[in-house]
Z-matrix of the N, CA and C atoms (Angstrom, degrees):
N
C 1 1.445
C 2 1.530 1 109.22
N 3 1.313 2 115.58 1 132.10
C 4 1.457 3 121.25 2 -178.12
C 5 1.522 4 111.32 3 -80.81
N 6 1.321 5 114.74 4 148.58
C 7 1.458 6 119.28 5 169.96
C 8 1.526 7 107.53 6 -76.39
N 9 1.322 8 116.44 7 167.51
C 10 1.463 9 120.34 8 178.83
C 11 1.528 10 110.43 9 -59.85
N 12 1.313 11 116.17 10 -41.33
C 13 1.467 12 120.24 11 -179.84
C 14 1.525 13 110.90 12 -63.06
N 15 1.322 14 116.99 13 -42.62
C 16 1.460 15 120.71 14 179.10
C 17 1.529 16 110.80 15 -64.65
N 18 1.332 17 117.11 16 -38.94
C 19 1.463 18 120.82 17 179.04
C 20 1.528 19 110.49 18 -63.46
N 21 1.329 20 117.19 19 -40.58
C 22 1.462 21 120.89 20 178.50
C 23 1.522 22 110.30 21 -66.65
N 24 1.326 23 116.94 22 -42.43
C 25 1.465 24 120.02 23 178.12
C 26 1.523 25 110.97 24 -60.60
N 27 1.318 26 117.01 25 -43.16
C 28 1.459 27 121.44 26 178.37
C 29 1.521 28 110.45 27 -62.63
N 30 1.320 29 116.06 28 -45.14
C 31 1.463 30 120.89 29 178.91
C 32 1.522 31 110.75 30 -58.34
N 33 1.317 32 116.75 31 -48.41
C 34 1.461 33 120.69 32 -178.01
C 35 1.524 34 112.26 33 -62.70
N 36 1.327 35 117.03 34 -35.06
C 37 1.464 36 120.03 35 178.17
C 38 1.523 37 111.72 36 -66.22
N 39 1.335 38 117.08 37 -30.48
C 40 1.457 39 120.98 38 -175.56
C 41 1.525 40 114.22 39 -91.18
N 42 1.322 41 117.43 40 -15.65
C 43 1.461 42 119.44 41 179.10
C 44 1.529 43 110.12 42 -81.35
N 45 1.323 44 116.76 43 151.50
C 46 1.465 45 119.89 44 177.27
C 47 1.535 46 111.01 45 -62.98
N 48 1.305 47 116.34 46 153.36
C 49 1.462 48 121.51 47 -179.27
C 50 1.525 49 112.86 48 -62.06
N 51 1.321 50 117.46 49 -25.42
C 52 1.464 51 119.44 50 -178.86
C 53 1.533 52 113.20 51 -92.72
N 54 1.331 53 117.63 52 17.10
C 55 1.463 54 121.52 53 178.43
C 56 1.527 55 110.19 54 -63.51
N 57 1.314 56 114.91 55 140.81
C 58 1.461 57 120.37 56 177.54
C 59 1.527 58 109.74 57 -88.41
N 60 1.323 59 115.40 58 168.55
C 61 1.465 60 120.26 59 174.85
C 62 1.531 61 108.96 60 -59.09
N 63 1.321 62 117.21 61 -39.96
C 64 1.466 63 120.79 62 178.40
C 65 1.520 64 111.66 63 -61.89
N 66 1.328 65 117.34 64 -40.28
C 67 1.467 66 121.13 65 176.66
C 68 1.525 67 110.17 66 -59.52
N 69 1.308 68 115.69 67 -46.11
C 70 1.465 69 121.11 68 -178.33
C 71 1.525 70 110.07 69 -64.91
N 72 1.334 71 117.18 70 -44.42
C 73 1.459 72 120.90 71 178.84
C 74 1.521 73 111.15 72 -60.49
N 75 1.330 74 116.69 73 -42.88
C 76 1.459 75 120.38 74 179.63
C 77 1.528 76 110.87 75 -61.51
N 78 1.313 77 117.12 76 -46.03
C 79 1.459 78 120.28 77 -179.17
C 80 1.532 79 111.24 78 -65.45
N 81 1.319 80 117.26 79 -37.69
C 82 1.466 81 119.87 80 175.59
C 83 1.527 82 111.14 81 -63.84
N 84 1.327 83 116.44 82 -40.86
C 85 1.463 84 122.06 83 177.26
C 86 1.528 85 110.67 84 -59.08
N 87 1.327 86 116.03 85 -48.02
C 88 1.462 87 120.48 86 -179.35
C 89 1.536 88 110.84 87 -62.76
N 90 1.327 89 117.07 88 -44.18
C 91 1.465 90 120.15 89 178.38
C 92 1.524 91 111.67 90 -59.76
N 93 1.332 92 117.06 91 -40.92
C 94 1.466 93 121.04 92 179.19
C 95 1.524 94 111.04 93 -65.78
N 96 1.316 95 117.72 94 -41.40
C 97 1.464 96 120.86 95 178.41
C 98 1.530 97 110.77 96 -63.92
N 99 1.319 98 117.19 97 -40.30
C 100 1.465 99 120.77 98 177.34
C 101 1.522 100 110.04 99 -63.10
N 102 1.331 101 116.87 100 -44.61
C 103 1.464 102 120.96 101 179.31
C 104 1.527 103 110.99 102 -60.74
N 105 1.321 104 116.98 103 -44.21
C 106 1.467 105 120.14 104 179.08
C 107 1.527 106 110.94 105 -63.09
N 108 1.318 107 116.33 106 -40.06
C 109 1.457 108 119.89 107 178.07
C 110 1.520 109 111.94 108 -63.92
N 111 1.322 110 116.58 109 -41.79
C 112 1.465 111 120.37 110 177.43
C 113 1.526 112 111.04 111 -64.35
N 114 1.328 113 116.55 112 -39.37
C 115 1.467 114 120.32 113 177.06
C 116 1.531 115 110.76 114 -63.60
N 117 1.331 116 116.76 115 -42.45
C 118 1.464 117 120.73 116 178.26
C 119 1.525 118 111.12 117 -60.92
N 120 1.319 119 116.71 118 -44.51
C 121 1.464 120 120.56 119 179.35
C 122 1.524 121 110.44 120 -61.83
N 123 1.333 122 116.53 121 -44.18
C 124 1.467 123 120.64 122 -179.85
C 125 1.528 124 111.76 123 -62.08
N 126 1.344 125 116.73 124 -28.97
C 127 1.467 126 121.24 125 -179.06
C 128 1.531 127 112.20 126 -94.53
N 129 1.326 128 116.20 127 7.81
C 130 1.463 129 120.41 128 177.02
C 131 1.519 130 114.14 129 78.75
N 132 1.313 131 117.15 130 13.68
C 133 1.466 132 120.72 131 179.90
C 134 1.525 133 108.97 132 -96.19
N 135 1.327 134 115.22 133 72.51
C 136 1.458 135 119.94 134 179.75
C 137 1.525 136 108.64 135 -150.43
N 138 1.312 137 116.07 136 168.73
C 139 1.454 138 122.90 137 179.68
C 140 1.522 139 109.12 138 -121.75
N 141 1.333 140 115.20 139 150.13
C 142 1.458 141 119.33 140 170.75
C 143 1.530 142 107.60 141 -73.33
N 144 1.319 143 116.72 142 167.50
C 145 1.463 144 119.95 143 176.89
C 146 1.519 145 111.10 144 -58.03
N 147 1.319 146 116.43 145 -41.63
C 148 1.467 147 120.29 146 -179.16
C 149 1.531 148 111.23 147 -64.80
N 150 1.330 149 116.96 148 -43.36
C 151 1.467 150 120.37 149 177.83
C 152 1.528 151 110.82 150 -62.39
N 153 1.323 152 116.58 151 -40.88
C 154 1.464 153 120.41 152 179.43
C 155 1.528 154 110.46 153 -65.62
N 156 1.318 155 117.26 154 -40.98
C 157 1.472 156 120.59 155 178.17
C 158 1.528 157 110.82 156 -60.43
N 159 1.336 158 116.21 157 -43.81
C 160 1.466 159 120.14 158 179.61
C 161 1.525 160 110.72 159 -63.55
N 162 1.322 161 117.08 160 -43.60
C 163 1.467 162 120.99 161 -177.95
C 164 1.531 163 112.07 162 -68.42
N 165 1.323 164 116.74 163 -34.74
C 166 1.457 165 120.72 164 -176.76
C 167 1.526 166 113.25 165 -98.80
N 168 1.315 167 117.07 166 -2.42
C 169 1.454 168 121.80 167 -175.08
C 170 1.511 169 114.85 168 -52.76
N 171 1.338 170 117.40 169 -39.30
C 172 1.456 171 118.56 170 -177.42
C 173 1.523 172 112.32 171 -66.89
N 174 1.324 173 117.99 172 -24.29
C 175 1.463 174 120.53 173 177.78
C 176 1.527 175 111.85 174 -92.19
N 177 1.330 176 115.61 175 -29.03
C 178 1.463 177 119.89 176 -176.43
C 179 1.525 178 112.55 177 -94.02
N 180 1.331 179 117.06 178 -8.20
C 181 1.461 180 122.20 179 -176.66
C 182 1.514 181 112.84 180 54.40
N 183 1.350 182 116.00 181 45.20
C 184 1.459 183 121.13 182 -179.82
C 185 1.513 184 111.05 183 -91.34
């Protein structure tokens, strides 16, 4: 498992040289959201597809 610093270093190596600060911020945001989602799944805080459909049905008209 990478430290936060290592994850940022990896990200910066993979982004194009002409990336803006906004590009970097966006990618960091996405990485953090993915990490939080993985942590939630590991802690059992997730829904099955069927549970999600039921919870979101009133907005999705499913």
